[in-house]
Phi, psi and omega in degrees: 000316180297319181296318179298318179298318180295322179294314180297318179298319179297319179295317180297317178298321179297317178296319179297316179297315179296319181296315181297318181293321183294329185254008176288146179295144181235133179265151176278167174295143179293138178240126178287124184247353180164190179198164170212151180202153172271110187287134183255344182213167178089182184294340180262009185305139177099341181248177178269131173261122184247125179233140174084000183289142175282334175215148175205115183259024186292155173266140180294145179272110188240016183299317183259336181221104183297343181258010183296126176234021186249338181220165190235151181271317180202154179159194179226127177251138181245133177242108183116171184233353184255191183284358177250018178296155179260135179245140174246116176261117185231150180207129178236130174221195187297327191257327183200171177232148182222135173231130179234139183239148179147234185271181181294323177276129185298339177289347181252046185222171174232141176281138180227161173297145190235015180291315171205126177227118172267137187250125177243140179252134178232128180244153176252163178285001176253010175091002179281143179240130179235143177241131175250121180253122179261113174269128175220139180200113185060233181278353185278140174212113179227149178247142167239123181248120183232165179203164181257121179282166182304332180276004178092355181278131175276136178234154179259106182282317186221135173226106186292340173297320177288324176299317180298319178296316186289316187266339183240000176067029183269111180232026184261164175282159177090185184294133178284157181282349181262129181242123180269109194269323190213145175245133178225152181233134174214116180063237181260019185235133173255128182244132175245123179266139182228158177219180180210149175270002176252132186293340182285349178251120175282150175291168180180204180209154171246130179251124180250103184260131182288129176254107186294327180291316180278344185056045182204174179259136168276163183235130175228129176258135175238118181261131181280000000 
Protein backbone atom coordinates (compact mmCIF):
# COMPACT_ATOMS: atom_id res chain seq x y z
CA UNK A 1 0.00 0.00 0.00
CA UNK A 2 2.82 2.34 0.94
CA UNK A 3 4.67 1.56 -2.31
CA UNK A 4 1.52 2.21 -4.36
CA UNK A 5 1.01 5.55 -2.60
CA UNK A 6 4.62 6.55 -3.30
CA UNK A 7 4.21 5.65 -6.98
CA UNK A 8 0.99 7.68 -7.26
CA UNK A 9 2.61 10.62 -5.44
CA UNK A 10 5.58 10.46 -7.78
CA UNK A 11 3.31 10.50 -10.82
CA UNK A 12 1.36 13.48 -9.47
CA UNK A 13 4.56 15.43 -8.77
CA UNK A 14 5.72 14.66 -12.30
CA UNK A 15 2.46 15.96 -13.76
CA UNK A 16 2.65 19.12 -11.62
CA UNK A 17 6.24 19.74 -12.73
CA UNK A 18 5.32 19.19 -16.39
CA UNK A 19 2.29 21.47 -16.03
CA UNK A 20 4.34 24.25 -14.41
CA UNK A 21 7.06 23.99 -17.05
CA UNK A 22 4.56 24.01 -19.88
CA UNK A 23 2.92 27.21 -18.68
CA UNK A 24 6.03 29.09 -17.47
CA UNK A 25 6.77 32.29 -19.35
CA UNK A 26 9.46 31.97 -21.99
CA UNK A 27 11.80 34.72 -23.21
CA UNK A 28 13.12 35.11 -26.74
CA UNK A 29 16.79 35.31 -27.63
CA UNK A 30 18.16 38.86 -27.20
CA UNK A 31 18.32 40.91 -30.40
CA UNK A 32 20.60 43.93 -30.69
CA UNK A 33 18.49 46.85 -31.86
CA UNK A 34 20.89 49.79 -31.59
CA UNK A 35 23.33 51.73 -29.47
CA UNK A 36 24.22 55.17 -28.20
CA UNK A 37 27.44 56.67 -26.91
CA UNK A 38 29.06 59.91 -25.95
CA UNK A 39 31.82 60.20 -28.54
CA UNK A 40 35.29 61.05 -27.21
CA UNK A 41 37.34 61.32 -30.41
CA UNK A 42 37.04 61.97 -34.13
CA UNK A 43 34.98 64.55 -36.04
CA UNK A 44 31.87 63.78 -33.94
CA UNK A 45 33.70 64.17 -30.60
CA UNK A 46 31.70 65.75 -27.79
CA UNK A 47 28.25 64.70 -29.00
CA UNK A 48 26.07 61.62 -28.82
CA UNK A 49 26.25 59.09 -31.62
CA UNK A 50 22.85 57.40 -32.02
CA UNK A 51 22.48 54.16 -34.00
CA UNK A 52 19.44 52.02 -34.79
CA UNK A 53 16.81 54.46 -33.51
CA UNK A 54 13.43 54.50 -35.25
CA UNK A 55 13.17 58.21 -34.40
CA UNK A 56 15.66 60.82 -33.19
CA UNK A 57 14.81 64.51 -32.80
CA UNK A 58 18.30 65.53 -31.67
CA UNK A 59 20.15 68.75 -32.44
CA UNK A 60 23.58 68.40 -34.00
CA UNK A 61 26.56 69.02 -31.72
CA UNK A 62 28.41 71.93 -33.31
CA UNK A 63 30.52 73.31 -30.48
CA UNK A 64 33.81 72.11 -31.98
CA UNK A 65 32.75 71.55 -35.59
CA UNK A 66 29.98 73.79 -37.03
CA UNK A 67 29.49 71.32 -39.90
CA UNK A 68 29.11 68.22 -37.72
CA UNK A 69 26.27 65.96 -38.89
CA UNK A 70 27.42 62.81 -37.06
CA UNK A 71 26.60 63.44 -33.40
CA UNK A 72 23.97 65.26 -31.37
CA UNK A 73 23.97 67.63 -28.40
CA UNK A 74 20.52 66.94 -26.96
CA UNK A 75 17.30 65.23 -27.89
CA UNK A 76 15.25 62.07 -27.58
CA UNK A 77 15.87 58.84 -29.50
CA UNK A 78 13.17 56.19 -29.79
CA UNK A 79 13.79 52.45 -30.30
CA UNK A 80 10.63 50.64 -31.38
CA UNK A 81 7.21 51.64 -32.69
CA UNK A 82 4.68 50.46 -30.10
CA UNK A 83 3.67 51.56 -26.59
CA UNK A 84 6.58 49.55 -25.14
CA UNK A 85 9.25 51.35 -27.15
CA UNK A 86 12.42 52.44 -25.38
CA UNK A 87 13.34 56.13 -25.25
CA UNK A 88 16.78 57.64 -24.68
CA UNK A 89 16.76 61.20 -23.34
CA UNK A 90 20.22 62.68 -23.78
CA UNK A 91 21.79 66.09 -23.18
CA UNK A 92 25.33 67.37 -23.57
CA UNK A 93 26.46 70.80 -22.48
CA UNK A 94 29.61 72.57 -21.35
CA UNK A 95 29.85 70.92 -17.95
CA UNK A 96 28.41 67.43 -18.12
CA UNK A 97 26.43 64.92 -20.14
CA UNK A 98 23.35 62.97 -19.10
CA UNK A 99 21.57 59.99 -20.65
CA UNK A 100 18.30 58.62 -19.28
CA UNK A 101 16.51 55.51 -20.55
CA UNK A 102 12.90 54.36 -20.22
CA UNK A 103 9.61 55.88 -21.31
CA UNK A 104 8.59 58.84 -23.43
CA UNK A 105 8.14 61.03 -20.35
CA UNK A 106 11.50 61.77 -18.74
CA UNK A 107 9.96 61.21 -15.30
CA UNK A 108 9.63 57.53 -16.31
CA UNK A 109 13.36 56.97 -16.89
CA UNK A 110 16.65 55.95 -15.25
CA UNK A 111 20.01 57.65 -15.62
CA UNK A 112 22.74 55.40 -17.05
CA UNK A 113 26.41 55.67 -17.94
CA UNK A 114 26.68 57.04 -21.45
CA UNK A 115 30.14 56.36 -22.87
CA UNK A 116 28.86 53.32 -24.80
CA UNK A 117 25.58 51.43 -24.42
CA UNK A 118 24.51 48.59 -26.72
CA UNK A 119 20.75 47.92 -26.59
CA UNK A 120 19.24 44.42 -26.72
CA UNK A 121 15.53 43.62 -26.88
CA UNK A 122 14.06 40.51 -25.23
CA UNK A 123 10.40 39.57 -25.63
CA UNK A 124 8.27 37.02 -23.79
CA UNK A 125 5.54 34.79 -25.13
CA UNK A 126 3.15 36.71 -22.86
CA UNK A 127 3.81 40.04 -24.54
CA UNK A 128 6.31 41.43 -22.05
CA UNK A 129 9.24 43.43 -23.42
CA UNK A 130 12.59 43.71 -21.64
CA UNK A 131 15.63 45.72 -22.67
CA UNK A 132 19.18 44.80 -21.71
CA UNK A 133 21.70 47.64 -22.02
CA UNK A 134 25.38 46.69 -22.14
CA UNK A 135 27.73 49.41 -20.95
CA UNK A 136 31.32 48.91 -22.00
CA UNK A 137 34.35 51.12 -21.69
CA UNK A 138 37.90 49.77 -21.64
CA UNK A 139 37.84 46.70 -19.36
CA UNK A 140 34.41 47.52 -17.91
CA UNK A 141 31.27 45.64 -18.94
CA UNK A 142 27.99 46.07 -17.03
CA UNK A 143 24.38 45.32 -17.84
CA UNK A 144 21.23 47.19 -16.90
CA UNK A 145 18.03 45.23 -17.52
CA UNK A 146 14.81 47.23 -17.57
CA UNK A 147 11.24 46.62 -18.64
CA UNK A 148 7.84 48.22 -19.08
CA UNK A 149 5.13 47.06 -16.69
CA UNK A 150 1.46 46.77 -17.75
CA UNK A 151 0.73 50.22 -16.28
CA UNK A 152 3.40 51.76 -18.53
CA UNK A 153 5.96 52.30 -15.79
CA UNK A 154 9.56 51.37 -16.58
CA UNK A 155 11.39 49.49 -13.83
CA UNK A 156 15.02 48.51 -13.40
CA UNK A 157 15.14 44.76 -12.78
CA UNK A 158 18.90 44.26 -12.79
CA UNK A 159 21.90 46.56 -12.41
CA UNK A 160 25.15 44.56 -12.41
CA UNK A 161 27.03 47.45 -10.81
CA UNK A 162 24.77 46.91 -7.78
CA UNK A 163 25.16 43.13 -8.09
CA UNK A 164 28.95 43.56 -7.91
CA UNK A 165 28.63 45.65 -4.74
CA UNK A 166 26.23 43.20 -3.11
CA UNK A 167 27.95 39.91 -3.94
CA UNK A 168 31.60 40.98 -4.10
CA UNK A 169 31.68 43.90 -1.67
CA UNK A 170 33.06 46.31 -4.27
CA UNK A 171 32.49 49.93 -3.19
CA UNK A 172 35.55 51.60 -4.65
CA UNK A 173 35.95 54.18 -7.40
CA UNK A 174 37.17 53.14 -10.83
CA UNK A 175 36.70 49.96 -12.83
CA UNK A 176 35.30 47.02 -10.84
CA UNK A 177 37.14 43.67 -10.91
CA UNK A 178 34.05 41.81 -12.14
CA UNK A 179 33.38 41.81 -15.89
CA UNK A 180 30.02 40.63 -17.21
CA UNK A 181 30.93 38.94 -20.45
CA UNK A 182 27.86 37.31 -21.96
CA UNK A 183 24.07 37.32 -21.73
CA UNK A 184 22.07 34.19 -22.52
CA UNK A 185 18.35 33.37 -22.37
CA UNK A 186 16.70 30.00 -21.78
CA UNK A 187 13.02 29.67 -20.97
CA UNK A 188 12.11 32.05 -18.17
CA UNK A 189 15.72 32.67 -17.09
CA UNK A 190 18.28 35.27 -18.15
CA UNK A 191 21.88 34.31 -17.39
CA UNK A 192 24.83 36.66 -17.15
CA UNK A 193 28.31 35.11 -17.21
CA UNK A 194 31.11 36.92 -15.42
CA UNK A 195 34.87 36.76 -15.03
CA UNK A 196 37.50 38.75 -13.18
CA UNK A 197 41.05 39.98 -13.72
CA UNK A 198 41.79 39.33 -10.01
CA UNK A 199 42.66 35.76 -9.01
CA UNK A 200 40.72 35.95 -5.75
CA UNK A 201 37.43 35.97 -7.68
CA UNK A 202 36.40 32.78 -9.45
CA UNK A 203 34.36 33.09 -12.65
CA UNK A 204 30.71 32.17 -12.58
CA UNK A 205 27.23 33.21 -13.58
CA UNK A 206 24.14 34.93 -12.25
CA UNK A 207 20.77 33.44 -13.12
CA UNK A 208 17.76 35.74 -13.12
CA UNK A 209 14.61 33.63 -13.14
CA UNK A 210 11.26 35.30 -13.74
CA UNK A 211 8.79 34.98 -10.86
CA UNK A 212 5.34 35.45 -12.33
CA UNK A 213 3.70 35.95 -8.94
CA UNK A 214 6.16 38.65 -7.86
CA UNK A 215 6.47 40.06 -11.39
CA UNK A 216 10.21 40.27 -10.80
CA UNK A 217 13.41 38.27 -11.18
CA UNK A 218 14.92 36.07 -8.49
CA UNK A 219 18.74 35.96 -8.33
CA UNK A 220 20.96 32.88 -8.11
CA UNK A 221 24.76 32.94 -8.21
CA UNK A 222 26.72 29.95 -9.47
CA UNK A 223 30.48 30.00 -8.87
CA UNK A 224 32.63 27.75 -11.06
